C-alpha positions in Angstrom: 8.0 -200.3 129.6 11.3 -200.8 127.8 11.0 -197.6 125.8 10.2 -195.5 128.8 13.4 -196.8 130.3 15.3 -195.6 127.2 14.0 -192.1 128.0 15.5 -192.3 131.4 18.7 -193.5 129.7 19.0 -190.4 127.8 20.7 -188.8 130.8 20.3 -190.5 133.3 7.5 -192.0 127.5 8.8 -194.1 124.9 6.4 -196.9 125.9 6.1 -200.1 123.9 3.2 -198.8 121.8 4.8 -195.5 121.1 6.6 -194.6 117.9 10.3 -193.9 117.8 12.7 -191.7 115.9 15.9 -193.5 115.1 19.2 -192.1 113.9 21.6 -194.4 111.9 24.6 -192.8 113.7 24.8 -191.1 117.1 23.6 -187.6 117.1 26.3 -185.0 117.7 29.7 -184.4 116.1 32.0 -185.1 119.0 32.1 -186.9 122.3 31.5 -184.8 125.4 34.2 -185.0 128.0 32.5 -186.2 131.2 33.5 -185.2 134.7 32.4 -186.8 138.0 29.2 -184.8 138.1 27.7 -187.1 135.5 28.0 -190.1 137.9 25.6 -190.7 140.8 22.0 -191.4 141.7 19.4 -189.4 139.8 15.7 -189.1 140.6 12.8 -188.3 138.2 9.1 -188.4 138.8 9.0 -192.1 138.0 12.4 -193.6 138.6 15.7 -193.7 140.3 18.7 -194.2 138.1 22.3 -194.9 138.9 25.0 -193.6 136.5 28.7 -194.4 136.1 31.2 -192.8 133.8 32.7 -195.6 131.7 34.9 -193.5 129.4 35.3 -189.9 130.4 37.1 -188.8 127.3 34.8 -190.8 125.0 31.6 -189.5 126.6 30.4 -193.0 127.6 28.0 -193.5 130.6 26.4 -196.6 132.0 22.8 -196.2 133.3 21.2 -198.8 135.6 17.8 -199.0 137.4 15.5 -201.6 138.8 12.3 -202.4 137.0 9.3 -204.5 138.1 8.6 -207.4 135.7 6.0 -210.1 135.8 8.5 -212.5 137.4 10.0 -210.0 139.9 12.4 -207.1 140.0 15.2 -207.0 137.4 18.1 -204.6 136.9 18.2 -202.9 133.5 21.4 -201.4 132.2 22.5 -199.6 129.1 25.4 -197.6 127.8 24.8 -194.1 126.7 27.0 -192.0 124.4 26.9 -188.3 125.2 27.8 -186.3 122.1 27.6 -182.6 121.2 27.1 -180.3 118.3 28.3 -176.9 119.5 26.7 -176.3 122.9 23.9 -178.8 122.2 24.3 -182.3 123.8 22.6 -185.5 122.8 22.3 -188.8 124.6 22.5 -191.8 122.3 21.5 -195.4 123.0 22.1 -198.1 120.5 18.9 -200.0 119.7 20.0 -203.6 120.3 16.7 -205.1 119.1 16.9 -203.8 115.5 19.2 -202.5 112.8 17.8 -199.0 113.1 20.7 -197.4 114.9 20.2 -195.2 117.9 17.5 -193.8 120.1 18.5 -190.2 121.0 17.5 -187.4 123.2 18.5 -183.8 123.7 20.2 -183.1 127.1 20.7 -179.9 128.9 22.8 -180.2 132.1 21.7 -177.2 134.1 24.1 -177.9 137.0 26.0 -180.7 138.6 22.6 -181.7 140.2 20.0 -180.9 137.5 19.5 -182.2 134.0 16.6 -181.9 131.5 16.0 -184.3 128.7 13.7 -183.9 125.7 12.7 -186.7 123.4 11.7 -186.5 119.8 8.1 -186.1 118.8 7.7 -189.0 116.4 4.5 -187.7 114.9 6.2 -184.4 114.0 9.3 -186.2 112.6 7.0 -188.4 110.4 5.3 -185.3 109.1 8.6 -183.6 108.3 9.8 -186.7 106.5 6.5 -187.0 104.6 6.9 -183.3 103.6 10.5 -183.9 102.7 11.8 -181.2 105.0 13.9 -183.7 106.8 15.7 -186.7 105.2 14.6 -190.2 106.3 11.9 -192.8 105.8 8.9 -194.3 107.7 9.7 -197.7 109.0 6.1 -199.0 108.7 4.6 -197.0 105.8 1.6 -199.3 105.6 0.6 -198.9 109.2 -1.3 -195.6 109.7 -0.9 -195.8 113.5 2.9 -196.0 113.3 5.1 -192.9 113.2 8.4 -194.9 113.5 11.0 -193.2 111.4 14.6 -193.7 110.5 16.4 -190.4 109.9 18.6 -190.0 106.8 21.9 -188.3 106.7 21.5 -185.0 108.5 23.1 -181.8 107.4 23.9 -179.0 109.9 20.8 -177.1 108.9 18.7 -180.2 109.7 20.2 -180.4 113.2 19.6 -176.7 113.7 15.9 -177.3 112.8 15.6 -180.2 115.1 16.9 -178.3 118.1 14.9 -175.2 117.4 11.9 -175.1 119.8 9.8 -173.4 117.1 10.1 -176.5 114.9 8.0 -178.6 117.3 10.2 -181.7 116.6 11.1 -182.2 120.2 8.7 -182.6 123.1 9.6 -179.3 124.6 6.6 -179.1 126.9 7.3 -182.2 128.8 11.0 -182.7 129.6 12.3 -185.5 131.8 13.7 -183.7 134.9 16.5 -185.5 136.6 17.9 -184.4 140.0 21.2 -185.9 141.2 20.7 -186.8 144.9 24.0 -188.6 145.6 27.4 -189.0 144.1 
């Protein structure tokens, strides 16, 4: 369940058994200046998330939600860095359980009340790394069921490829839809 929660974190699934695409550094060249429309209560099909702007100039948000665990309900909370490359925004969450860097997602804020989030398609990234069309490495090369990858240093043309819908590197068909219902 932890990894699905990370998808919600992207703006506000990656389930435990799913593969992940890590970036050693946050995706995006510069911090997005955040206004008050980033804070509030957001709903998706499966969750309610509360966000707070921690550092408006530095593009830092805090995301929190309640999650059912075996021993009861617990609050989960993460910090998310919103960064941009041109007009494209990324949500970045440091992976505290490994040395792999960041989980990341592409974010499109359609309005003050609507945001769409797309996650990376780990299988497509693994294929691109195997074909050497993107820099990086498989994290579990001996496990045929694992598509966990750690991206290498990305040049601007690599980012352009990642955000191009024709590349198939993001899960364009199934965005996380977030609706802000309260400030």
